[in-house]
C-alpha positions as CSV (number, residue, x, y, z in Angstrom):
1,X,-12.4,20.4,-1.7
2,X,-11.6,17.9,-4.4
3,X,-12.4,15.0,-2.1
4,X,-15.8,16.4,-1.2
5,X,-16.5,17.2,-4.9
6,X,-15.9,13.6,-5.9
7,X,-18.3,12.2,-3.4
8,X,-21.2,12.9,-5.7
9,X,-19.9,10.6,-8.4
10,X,-17.2,8.4,-6.9
11,X,-19.5,5.4,-7.0
12,X,-20.9,5.9,-10.5
13,X,-17.6,7.1,-12.2
14,X,-14.6,5.7,-10.4
15,X,-12.1,6.5,-13.1
16,X,-13.1,10.2,-13.0
17,X,-13.0,10.3,-9.2
18,X,-9.4,8.9,-9.2
19,X,-8.4,11.4,-11.9
20,X,-9.7,14.3,-9.8
21,X,-7.9,13.0,-6.6
22,X,-4.6,12.6,-8.6
23,X,-4.8,16.3,-9.4
24,X,-4.0,17.0,-5.8
25,X,-0.4,15.8,-6.6
26,X,0.1,18.6,-9.1
27,X,0.9,20.8,-6.1
28,X,4.0,18.7,-5.1
29,X,6.1,21.2,-7.1
30,X,5.5,23.7,-4.3
31,X,8.5,22.1,-2.7
32,X,9.4,21.6,0.9
33,X,6.9,20.6,3.5
34,X,4.0,22.1,1.5
35,X,4.6,19.9,-1.5
36,X,5.0,16.8,0.7
37,X,1.8,17.6,2.5
38,X,-0.1,17.8,-0.8
39,X,1.3,14.4,-1.9
40,X,0.3,12.9,1.4
41,X,-3.3,14.3,1.1
42,X,-3.6,12.7,-2.4
43,X,-2.4,9.3,-1.2
44,X,-4.7,9.4,1.8
45,X,-7.7,10.4,-0.4
46,X,-7.0,7.5,-2.7
47,X,-6.8,5.1,0.3
48,X,-10.2,6.4,1.5
49,X,-11.7,6.0,-1.9
50,X,-10.6,2.4,-2.1
51,X,-11.8,1.4,1.3
52,X,-15.1,3.3,1.0
53,X,-16.2,2.2,-2.4
54,X,-15.0,-1.5,-2.1
55,X,-14.4,-1.4,-5.8
56,X,-11.2,-3.3,-5.3
57,X,-11.1,-5.2,-8.6
58,X,-11.5,-2.0,-10.6
59,X,-9.2,0.2,-8.5
60,X,-6.5,-2.2,-7.4
61,X,-6.6,-4.9,-10.1
62,X,-8.0,-8.3,-10.9
63,X,-6.9,-11.7,-12.0
64,X,-8.1,-13.7,-15.0
65,X,-8.9,-17.4,-14.9
66,X,-5.4,-18.2,-16.2
67,X,-3.9,-16.2,-13.3
68,X,-2.7,-13.2,-15.3
69,X,-3.0,-9.9,-13.5
70,X,-5.0,-6.9,-14.7
71,X,-3.9,-3.5,-13.6
72,X,-6.5,-1.4,-11.7
73,X,-7.3,2.3,-12.1
74,X,-4.9,3.4,-9.3
75,X,-2.0,1.3,-10.5
76,X,-2.2,2.7,-14.0
77,X,-1.8,6.2,-12.6
78,X,1.1,5.5,-10.1
79,X,3.6,7.6,-12.1
80,X,1.4,10.7,-11.4
81,X,1.5,10.2,-7.6
82,X,5.0,11.4,-6.8
83,X,5.9,8.2,-5.0
84,X,9.4,7.2,-3.9
85,X,8.5,3.6,-4.2
86,X,5.4,2.9,-6.2
87,X,5.3,-0.9,-5.5
88,X,5.5,-0.4,-1.7
89,X,2.6,2.1,-1.8
90,X,0.4,-0.2,-3.9
91,X,1.1,-3.2,-1.7
92,X,0.5,-1.2,1.5
93,X,-2.8,0.1,0.3
94,X,-3.8,-3.4,-1.0
95,X,-2.9,-5.1,2.3
96,X,-4.8,-2.4,4.3
97,X,-7.9,-3.0,2.2
98,X,-7.5,-6.8,2.5
99,X,-7.3,-6.6,6.3
100,X,-10.4,-4.4,6.5
101,X,-12.3,-6.8,4.2
102,X,-11.2,-9.8,6.2
103,X,-12.2,-8.2,9.5
104,X,-15.6,-7.3,8.0
105,X,-16.2,-10.9,6.8
106,X,-15.9,-10.1,3.1
107,X,-13.9,-13.3,2.3
108,X,-13.8,-12.9,-1.5
109,X,-12.7,-9.3,-1.3
110,X,-9.9,-10.3,1.1
111,X,-8.8,-13.3,-1.1
112,X,-8.5,-11.1,-4.2
113,X,-6.6,-8.3,-2.3
114,X,-4.2,-10.7,-0.5
115,X,-3.5,-12.3,-3.8
116,X,-2.8,-9.0,-5.5
117,X,-0.5,-8.0,-2.6
118,X,1.3,-11.4,-3.2
119,X,0.4,-12.5,0.4
120,X,-0.5,-16.0,-0.9
121,X,-0.3,-17.7,2.5
122,X,-2.9,-15.3,3.8
123,X,-5.1,-16.2,0.8
124,X,-5.0,-19.9,1.9
125,X,-5.6,-19.0,5.5
126,X,-8.6,-16.9,4.6
127,X,-10.0,-19.7,2.4
128,X,-9.5,-22.3,5.1
129,X,-11.6,-20.3,7.6
130,X,-14.4,-20.0,5.0
131,X,-14.3,-23.7,4.3
132,X,-14.3,-24.6,8.0
133,X,-17.3,-22.3,8.6
134,X,-19.2,-23.8,5.7
135,X,-18.6,-27.3,7.0
136,X,-20.0,-26.3,10.4
137,X,-23.4,-25.7,8.9
138,X,-25.9,-28.5,9.5
139,X,-26.8,-30.8,6.7
140,X,-30.4,-29.6,6.8
141,X,-29.4,-26.0,6.4
142,X,-28.5,-24.2,3.1
143,X,-24.8,-24.0,2.2
144,X,-22.9,-20.9,3.2
145,X,-22.7,-18.3,0.5
146,X,-20.0,-15.6,0.4
147,X,-20.6,-12.0,-0.4
148,X,-19.7,-11.8,-4.1
149,X,-17.0,-9.5,-5.4
150,X,-18.3,-6.2,-6.8
151,X,-18.3,-6.5,-10.6
152,X,-15.7,-4.7,-12.6
153,X,-16.7,-1.8,-14.9
154,X,-16.4,-2.6,-18.6
155,X,-13.9,0.1,-19.0
156,X,-10.6,-1.3,-17.7
157,X,-7.8,0.2,-19.6
158,X,-7.1,3.6,-21.1
159,X,-10.8,4.2,-21.2
160,X,-11.3,1.4,-23.6
161,X,-13.6,-1.6,-23.1
162,X,-11.9,-5.0,-23.0
163,X,-13.0,-7.3,-25.9
164,X,-15.3,-10.2,-25.3
165,X,-16.1,-9.0,-21.7
166,X,-19.8,-8.4,-21.0
167,X,-20.6,-5.0,-19.4
168,X,-20.7,-4.9,-15.6
169,X,-19.2,-8.4,-15.4
170,X,-16.5,-9.7,-13.2
171,X,-14.2,-12.3,-14.7
172,X,-12.0,-12.5,-11.7
173,X,-11.0,-16.0,-10.4
174,X,-12.7,-15.0,-7.2
175,X,-16.0,-14.0,-8.7
176,X,-17.9,-16.9,-6.9
177,X,-20.1,-17.2,-3.8
178,X,-19.4,-20.8,-2.9
179,X,-16.4,-21.3,-0.5
180,X,-15.4,-24.7,-2.0
181,X,-15.4,-23.4,-5.6
182,X,-13.4,-20.4,-4.4
183,X,-10.9,-22.7,-2.7
184,X,-10.6,-25.0,-5.7
185,X,-10.0,-22.1,-8.0
186,X,-7.2,-20.6,-5.9
187,X,-5.6,-23.9,-5.0
188,X,-5.5,-24.9,-8.6
189,X,-3.9,-21.6,-9.5
190,X,-1.2,-21.9,-6.8
191,X,-0.5,-25.6,-7.7
192,X,0.3,-24.4,-11.2
193,X,3.5,-22.6,-10.3
194,X,6.3,-23.2,-7.7
195,X,6.5,-19.4,-7.3
196,X,3.3,-19.5,-5.3
197,X,4.2,-22.7,-3.4
198,X,7.3,-21.1,-1.9
199,X,5.2,-18.5,-0.2
200,X,2.6,-20.8,1.3
201,X,3.2,-22.8,4.5
202,X,2.9,-26.6,3.9
203,X,0.6,-26.9,6.9
204,X,-1.9,-24.4,5.4
205,X,-1.8,-26.2,2.0
206,X,-2.5,-29.5,3.7
207,X,-5.3,-28.0,5.8
208,X,-6.9,-26.6,2.6
209,X,-6.7,-30.1,0.9
210,X,-8.3,-31.8,3.9
211,X,-11.1,-29.3,4.2
212,X,-11.9,-29.7,0.5
213,X,-12.2,-33.5,1.0
214,X,-14.4,-33.0,4.0
215,X,-16.6,-30.7,1.8
216,X,-16.9,-33.5,-0.8
217,X,-17.8,-35.9,1.9
218,X,-20.5,-33.6,3.3
219,X,-21.9,-33.2,-0.2
220,X,-22.1,-37.0,-0.7
221,X,-23.7,-37.5,2.6
222,X,-26.3,-34.9,1.9
223,X,-27.2,-36.6,-1.4
224,X,-27.0,-40.0,0.2
225,X,-24.2,-41.3,-2.0
226,X,-22.9,-43.5,0.7
227,X,-20.6,-45.6,-1.5
228,X,-18.8,-42.4,-2.6
229,X,-18.6,-40.9,0.9
230,X,-17.0,-43.9,2.7
231,X,-13.8,-44.1,0.6
232,X,-13.3,-40.4,1.0
233,X,-13.8,-40.7,4.8
234,X,-11.1,-43.4,4.9
235,X,-8.7,-41.4,2.7
236,X,-8.6,-38.5,5.3
237,X,-7.1,-40.9,7.9
238,X,-8.9,-38.8,10.5
239,X,-10.8,-41.7,11.9
240,X,-9.3,-45.1,13.0
241,X,-11.3,-47.1,10.4
242,X,-8.4,-49.5,9.7
243,X,-7.9,-50.3,13.4
244,X,-10.4,-53.2,13.3
245,X,-11.2,-52.8,17.0
246,X,-7.6,-52.7,18.1
247,X,-7.8,-50.6,21.2
248,X,-4.1,-49.5,21.3
249,X,-4.3,-48.4,17.7
250,X,-7.5,-46.5,18.4
251,X,-6.0,-44.7,21.4
252,X,-2.8,-43.8,19.4
253,X,-5.0,-42.4,16.6
254,X,-7.0,-40.4,19.1
255,X,-3.8,-39.0,20.7
256,X,-2.7,-37.8,17.2
257,X,-5.8,-35.7,16.8
258,X,-4.2,-33.2,19.2
259,X,-1.7,-32.2,16.4
260,X,-4.5,-31.5,13.9
261,X,-5.1,-27.9,12.8
262,X,-8.0,-26.5,14.8
263,X,-10.0,-25.8,11.6
264,X,-9.9,-29.5,10.8
265,X,-10.2,-30.8,14.4
266,X,-13.5,-28.9,15.0
267,X,-15.1,-31.2,12.4
268,X,-14.1,-34.6,13.8
269,X,-17.6,-34.9,15.5
270,X,-19.2,-34.2,12.2
271,X,-17.0,-36.7,10.4
272,X,-18.0,-39.4,13.0
273,X,-21.6,-38.7,12.4
274,X,-21.3,-38.7,8.6
275,X,-19.4,-42.0,8.9
276,X,-22.2,-43.6,10.9
277,X,-24.8,-42.3,8.5
278,X,-22.8,-43.6,5.5
279,X,-22.3,-47.1,7.1
280,X,-25.9,-47.3,8.0
281,X,-27.1,-46.2,4.6
282,X,-24.7,-48.6,2.9
283,X,-25.8,-51.5,5.1
284,X,-29.5,-50.7,4.4
285,X,-28.8,-50.7,0.7
286,X,-27.1,-54.1,0.9
287,X,-29.9,-55.6,2.9
288,X,-32.4,-54.2,0.4
289,X,-30.5,-55.8,-2.4
290,X,-30.5,-59.2,-0.6
291,X,-34.2,-58.9,0.1
292,X,-34.9,-58.2,-3.6
């Protein structure tokens, strides 16, 4: 009954909806199976609310630009939920929401939720997929834009607005729509502390760094900044540019491409094309200079 009642305002007044659902746990003092059933109903109702509304930042928490965490509405009420292990419950719900968001293609939601659940490697894996998909878009097409995070309500703690935070704004690190900006934000955060590094596979970190360089190259090619693109292409070591026509070196380099991550290897064709475009553009510029 309480669940159905909150449907009328769960979107417009999330804090009130959570408070009503938490009331279900008042019946845990019934004892025995009846009390446990009431607690389970409350926990399931909260999971449903989180997944249905997608108000992840407000319900489960957010992160500031400096990486500090902000508690969400549900976390601030954990003591009322009759949980044997509050941390496990919160992480379980957060990971479930992250998986649903990831499956539905909501990259920014998934990144925030995996971060809050301290699944930092999953954050990088999710970001890498978004970067790779963005690179696959043709130069003549608009860049890939991610579905933005739902903005947080101004009321974040104890019913009081946070100072210096505009109403209906999201100040989350993930409040962006550009995959490259999202990746740079999260990589910068994770590079700031060894705590994060220990939970991220080196291969995934390397993949992210390579994809970010490829994103820069694509941007320079699109704006015809050939002199900036060529050094970056060489720095990736993905093409045998230093072989100087040496066939054995070229073949050895080609054989090594089999060990590249798939998210990087799929763009070798693009990189070859961009390299040809950059070399052609640079040559045309030099010839123009001579002619002048």
